[in-house]
N, C-alpha and C positions, 0 to 999 in steps of 0.2 A: 488387388492392385498389382500390376506387373512390376517386378523389381528391376531397377536399372542394372544391367550387367557390370557397370563400372562401380557399383556399390556392393559392399558385403558387410555382414554383421559379425561382430565379435561376441559370442554367446556369453562370455564371462561378465561383461558389463553392459550388454545390450547397446553397443555403440556402432556407428556406421563409419566406414572409411571410404572416402570419395577420392577418385583420381581425376585430376583435370590438368590443363596445360601448365599450371603453375606449380604442380607437385601433388602432394597428398594432404587431404584435409580430414581430420578425425573429429566427429561430433556425436552428440547424444542422439539416440534413436527416438525421434519425437512421437512415435506411436506409444511409447512408454511415458505416461504423464503423472504417475502416482508418486507421492512422497510418503515413505514409511520410516518411522522412528521407533526403535525397539530398545527398551531398557537403557536409554542414554543417560550416562553420568559423566560430568566433565568438571575438572578443576584446573585453574591456572597454576595454583600452588598447592596448598594442602586442603583447604576447605572447598568442598564441591560447590560450583555455581549452579549446576543442573543435577537433579537427583532422580534417576529412574523414570525418565520421561518416555511416554509411549503414545503414539497417535499415527493415523494414516489419513492422508488428504488426497482428494481428487481436485482438479482445477476448479477454482471458484474464488469468491471474495472472503478471505479469512482475516479476522481481527485478532491480533496477538496483544493481550492486555496484561497489565501488571504494574505495580509501583516501581520506582527506580530501584535497581539492584535485584530485581526478581529473576533476571537471566534472559530477558527478551533478546537483547543484542547478541549475547553469547549463543543463544539457540539459532539465530539467523546465521551466525558465522559457522556454526557446526553444519547447518544445512548447505552452506556454500563450500564447505571443505577448507575453510581458512585456518582451522586449528586441527591439531592431530587428535584422532579419536582413539581412545584406549579402552573405554568400557561402553558397550552397547553397539548398535548397528544403525546405520542410516543408508537408505536407498533412495536416490533421487533420479527420476527419469530412467530407471532400470540400472543405474550405476551404483556400485558400492563406493560410498564417499571416503572410506578409509583407504581405498586403492586406486580409484579412478575419478577423483574429484575434478581434476582438470578437464576430463572429457565431459562430465556432466555440466560444467559451467558454460559450455557452448549453448545450452538451453536455458540458462538462468540469467536474470537481470538483477542488478544490485544497486540500490540507491542508499548510500550511507547517510547518517545524520550529519557527520562532519567530513571535511575533506572533499576530494573529487574535483578540485579546481587546480589547474596548472597555470601559474601566472605567465602572462606574455603570449599565451596561445589564444587564437580566435575560437569562438564557440564552435563553428563548423569544423575547424581543424582538430579540436579536442574530441568531439564526438566521432569524427572519422578515425582518429587514432585509436579510440576505444573499440571501434568496429574491427580494425585490423588486429588488435590484440585478441579479439574474439575469434580470429581465424578467417575473416572476410578478406578477399582480394582488395587492394587499395582503391581501385576504381569503383567497385561495388560499395565499399565502406563510405566513400565520399558521397555517392549518390544517395545512399540510405541516410547519411547524416543530414543532408538537405531536407529529406522527406520528414524525418522525425522532428527536426527543429521547426518545420512548418506546423506540424501537428501540435506541438506544445506551445505554439504562439511566439516563437523567437525567430521567425523567418527574416524579419527586418533588422535583427540585431546579430545575425549569425557571423558577420565578419568583424565584429568588435572584439577586443581582448576580453576574455571571460572574467578577469579579475576586476574589470570596470563595471561588471553587472551589479544590479541591485540584488538584495537577498532573495526576492521573489524570482528574479530571472535566474539566479544561480540554482534555485531549487528546480526550476523547469529544465535547466541545462542538465542537471544530474539525472532527471527523469529521462531526458532524451538519450543520455549515455547508456542508461539501463535498457533502453528500447532498441538501440541501433541494430542489434543482431537478431531482432525478432524472437525474443525468448518465449519459452512455454510458461515459465513461472517468473513473477516479478516480486522481489523482496524489498520492502520499503521500511526504513528505519526513521521514524518521526519525520515524515515528508512535509508536514506543515510547520515545522519548528521555525520560529522567528518570522513568520509571515503576518502581514496585516490582514484584516478581515477579507478584503477583496481578493488578495492573493491566495488565502486559504480556501475560499470558495472555488476559485479557478482550478487549483491543483486537485481538490477533491473531485471536481467534475471530470477532470481528465482520468483520474484513477478509476472512478465509477464507470466511465465509458470503456476503459480497457477491460475491466472485469465483467461487466454486464453485457456489453455490445460486441466486443471483439474476442470474447472467449478466452482471455488470458487468465491464468491462475495468479492471484495476488495474495500475499501475506503482508498485512499492514500492521506494523509494530508501533504502538502509540500508548500514551496514557490519557488521551482525550476520547471520552466516550462518544461525544458528538461526531467526531471523525469516523469512528467505527460504525455508528448507526447510519451515517450518511452513505456508506459505501458497502459494508459487509453484510453477509447473510449467515455468518457463523463466527463464533469466537472461541479462542483458546485462552484460558486464564492461568497465569503463572503466579505463584507466591513462594518466595524464598527458594527458587529453583525447582519447585515441584509443580506439575500440572494439576492445578486445583479443580478445574472443570472444563468441559467442552460443551458448548450449548449452541443451538440453532436460534437465530433471531427470528421469531415468528412475525411474519408480516401479513398474515391472513386474518380475516374476521376482525379488523381493527375498528374500534369505535371512532367515528369521525370527529367527535368532540374530545380534544386532547388538551392537557395543561402542561406547559413547559416552564421549568425554572430557569430564569435568566439573571445573570449578574455581569456587569461590565462597566465601562467608563467611556466618556466621550460626549458627543452631542446627543444627550438623552432625549431632549425635546423632539428633535427630528426623528430619532429612532422610534419613540412612542407614536409619533404621527404616522410613520410608515407602517407600524403594526395596525393602527386603526384603519388605514386604507385597505388592509387585508381582511378587515372585519373582526379583528382580534379584540378581546377584552383584557385589560391589564389591571392587576391589583398588586399591592405591595405587602410582602411578608418579611419584616425586618430588612435585611439588605437585598433580598431577592425580589425580582419582578416575576409575578405569576401571569403567564400569557395563556389565555384560554382561546383556542382556535378551532374552528370547524373546518376540517380538512376537505370536506366536499365542496367548499367555496373557493378553494385554491385553483389557480390555473393548472390544467393538466389532470384535474380530478376525474374528468370524463363522467361516466355513468355511476361512479362510486364503487365499482367492483374492484378497483385496483388501488384503493387507499392504503397508504403505508405511513408509519410514523416518520420515515425519512422525508416525506413531503413537507411536514411541519418544520423539521429541523432545517432543511434547505431554505425554506421560505424565511425563517428568522435570520439565518446566516446572510441571505441576500439583502434583507432590510438593514442589517448591521453594516454590511459592506457599503451599501449605497449611501448610508448616513454617517459614515466615519465613527462608528460605535464599536469599540473593541470588547470582545466577549471574554470574560473569565470563566463563566460557567454557562452551559446550555445542556439541559437534560429534561427528559419527559417525566411527568407524573400521571398516573401512579408509576413507580419505578418498574422497569422491566426485569425479567429474570436475570438478564445480562448485567444490569446495573446492581442488582442485589449481590451478585458474585463479586463485582468490582468493589463494592462497598465492604465486602467481607475481607478482601485482601488488603484494604487500606486500614482496617481496624488494628 
């Protein structure tokens, strides 16, 4: 590809400087997409929150699992360069995050669990403002804000004050903020927190579309296995600040007959009727509903060659959402290798 003579690369951090009519824009070189973490140890005070973490990631859908206090959010903040790095090295998009974090952030999207809302500002105004903070010209930021708000389903609500939004709308708004500057990687911290079943399904479908259809790298930090299984093809498991395991979620050669453990509350009669319409068989094991399902009978199963456990998870999520049934637990039996590791960190 012929390089634009108005662009040039800074070798030290693999970033690009662009000159235009409004001045100089510095941004990450998007041909560098890898994330590398070497011997990362981090402490806010004395006790380390992260201990000797090592991994390398290429763009894909990655689940970051672990119990509360395991260091998930702190790891994301380190990857974003929001905290000072003393021990270890992090390279994101070719940039050393200890020296050039601000440059790398032009290619990173961040959706925090809390915050992200400015009272009194319209949805489109807030998203455009975040675009400008990312280095976009004001006119481009506003145009892009309209586009991403339409993508996340807030086109009709974009002129309302964002503090009047429902919890589900606020989560979509934060996702739009993270997307406005078209990042290479998207970091999501508990994106389905506080959502009702329908909102949870909708947000997960958006995240899956970004990772699987639009080629964006996604790191999904959550304690909900069903969310990871619905979106990700790889997991990182943290326990007490250490990287316990890295595993690929195998979606090949899946037995079409799967059993899912379900626990929840709400309109159980309607929920069970919806499962029966899918051809599922339901039995009771103490507080759990055991849902036996033939994946090959689900819509989208095709010729059976592309069956994945995600299909069953998503089908149950949709039935729960359609019938006002809130899920406390949803996971597959027999447990996957990923679930075994997660059970280990909870022990």
